[in-house]
N, C-alpha and C positions, 0 to 999 in steps of 0.2 A: 504493500500500500504506500502511495506517495505521501510524503509529509510536507507541509507548508513551511518554508524556511523562516518565516517571520513569527508565526505562532507556535511552531514546533509541536503541533498536534496533528493527528491524522486529518486529512482534508474532510473526510466524511463526518467528523465531529464538529466542524466549524458551522456556525449559524449566522455570524455577522461579519462578512468580508467587505471592506470598503470598496465601493465601485471605483472605476478608473476616474470618473468625474470628481468624486469626493477626494480622492488622493491628489488630483490636479489642483483642486481648490485649496487643499491644505498646503501643498507646496507653494502655491502662489501667495497665500497669506504669510507663510514664513518668509518668502522672498520679499514681500512688501515691507514687512516689519524690519527686515535687515537693511533694506536699501532706501528707505524714505527718510532716514535721519539726515539732517542738514549739517551735522558736525563733521569737520574734516581736520586732518593733522597738517601741520606746517610742511612736513615732508611731502605729503601727497599733493598739497596745493602747489608747492614749488615745482614738482614734477609736471603737473598738468599745465601750469602757466608757462613754464619753459617750452613745453611741446607746442602749445597753442600759439604762443608768440612767434616761435620759429616758423610755423606753417603760415601764420598770418602775414609775417614779413615777406615771405616768398610770394604769397598771393598778391599783396599790395604792390610789390616791386614789378612782378610780371604783368599785372593788369593796369598799372598806373592808377590804382585806386578805384577801378571800375568793377571789380569782382568781389562778391560777398562770400565769406567763409561761414558755412553752416557746420557746427560741431556735432557730429553724430554720436549721441550719448546712449544709444540703445543698450539695454542690459547692464548699464553702469549705474551706480548709486546716485541718488539725488544730491548727495554731498559733493560729488565731483562737479556737477553742474553748478552748484552754489559757489564752489571755489572759483570757477571761471566767471560766473556772474559778478562776483565781488570785485573783479578787476576789469569789468566792462563788457564782457561778451554777452550777447543777447539772443543770437540765433542758434537754436539747437534742433537737431533732427532725431525723430523717434520712429521705430518700425512697427511697434505693436500698440493697438488702440488702447487696451486696458492699462498697459504700462504708462502710456502718455497721459491718460486720464488721472491715474494715481499721482504721477509726478506733478501734474499741473495743479493739483490740490494743495501741495505743500510748498511749492517753489514760488518765487515772486511773480506777480501778475503782469509784469511788463516784459517777461520773456516772450520772444517771438518763436512759437513752436512750428516746426515743419513736420508734417507727416510724410514719411518717405518709404513706408512699407507697402506691401501688397494690400489693397483695400477690398474687403468683401462687402457686398451690398448690404448684408444684414448688420455690419459693423458701422456703416456710414452714419446711421442714426445716432449711435453713441458718440461718435467723433464730433458730429455737428452740434449735438445738444449740450455736451458737457464741458467744452473748452472755449471760453470766451476769447482767450488770446491765441487762438489757432491762426497763425499767420498764413500758412499755405498747406494745401494738399498737393503733393508733387507727383502723385501716381494715379491720376484720373484717367480711366481708359474705356469707360462705357457711358452712354447717355443715361442709363438707369441709375448709375451711381451719382452722376452729376445732378439728376433730378432729385434724388433722395437727399443729398447734401443741401441742395437749395431749399427744398420744401421744409425740411426739419429746421434749418437755420431761420427761415421766415416765421414758422410757427412759434419757435422758441424766442423770437425777437432778439437774435444774436447778431453781432457784427458780420459784415461781409467777409467771406473767405477768398483769398487769392488761390487760384488753382493753376496747375501745370498739366498739360496733356502729356502722358507718358507715351513715347513713340518707340516702337520696336525697330530701330534703325538697322539692326544686324540681321533681322529676319530669322532669328533662332526660335524654334518652336517652343522651347522651354521658358522663354522670356515673355513677361506680360508686356502690354503696350499696344497702341493702335498702329496698324499698318500705315506707312507714310502716305499712301494714296487715299486713306480714309480720314486723314487729319482735318482737311478743309471742312468737310461736312460736320465733323464733331465740333470744331471750333465755332462754326456758325450756330450750331445748336446751343452751345453755352452762351454765346453772345446774345442770341435772340430769346432764349427761354429761361435763363437762370439769373435773375436780378440780384440774388444774394451771393453770386459767385463772380469774381473778376478774373478773366483769363489773363494771367500775368505772364505765362511763358510755356515753353516746351521743355521736357526732360527726357533724357535717355541714359541707359546703361549700355555702353559699348561692349562689343565682344571681347573676350579675353585675348584673342589673337591680335586684335587691333590695339588693345591697351599695352601689350608687350612689345609691339613694334615701335622702337624708338627712332627709327631712321626715316620713316615716312609719315605723311599726314594721315591722321586717323579718319578713315572713310566713314565710320559711323557718326562721328562728330560733324563731318562735312555735310552729311545728309540732313542733320538737324539744322545746321546753319542755312542750308539752301531752303529748307521748309520755312524757316523764320522769314527769310527774304521774300518768299512768295506770299505768305500770309500777311506780313506787314503791309505789302502793297495792296493786297486784295481788300483787307479790312481797315486800312488806314490806322494801324496800331504799331506799337514798338515792343514786340515780345522779348522777354528775357530768356536766357538759355541756362538750364541747370544740367550741366554735364561735367564729369570729372570727379573721381574719388581718390582715395589715398594713393593708388598706384598710377593714376594718369591725370591728376588734376592740373599739372603744369602744362601738359600738351593741350588739355581742354581750354585753359586760359589763353594759350597762344592762338587757338582757333576761334576764340570769341565767347567763351563761357562767362556768364555774369554771376554764376553761383556755383560753388564747388562744395561737395559733401565729404568731409574728412572725419573719420572715426578712430581707427586703430592707431594712427600716427600721433594722435593726441592722447587718447585714453588708455592705450595699450590693448593687449589681447582681451577678447571678450569671454565671459564664462558661458557654460551651457545655458540654453534658453529657459530652463526651469519651468517647462510645461506651457510656455506661451504658444 
């Protein structure tokens, strides 16, 4: 007879085994308690500030002050964000809706939150309803999600959200994003039907092969730049470009990125996702 390693009793004798959902909730509660403290050590603050300032200096120099650094703080404690906030950083990126909601409750209300993770339609309501200082959703890829964000934001009487259309410039099947040929229609839908959303720009995550190629222009970034040029002319707007992460942000800036998303080079390696 098999024995359960946790309870050390025959499985047939067990009556109350926590469900996977219950265990996930418990893990998340422990994770929340551990990571929502705003207290940080001088040593950790010094490390974070040194890293962030180094990246920010490169960004400022390469872009001549035209590119914004978004510090990607997913799965990092709120105290890390507070340490950088205390020296002037305001734009932070998160990948998980529930984690962002919890962090937004305890951190200063003038932080400019960027949601940069994959957004499920059923999570769009929570995102729109619970975070007043949600600066941008950078991963919008369907009309259904756009309408949900807009409608909930309107009903809840919350401020307008900036949005970026995520474009799958590499054509990789495993990646989210709108196909380049469909971006025009999606942009028109947002502009015409979503008064609580401002179409601020386009976002892409280039292919690994293009990111590693240091000798040639990144073709995935070029496609996004070309799309911006076309849409700007068509709609009489000036879209921003969110492209470039830790491994390729410098090339992205050289090709015109106005917002780069850098995480591990600032915060260090990330822990497991604790059931998110």
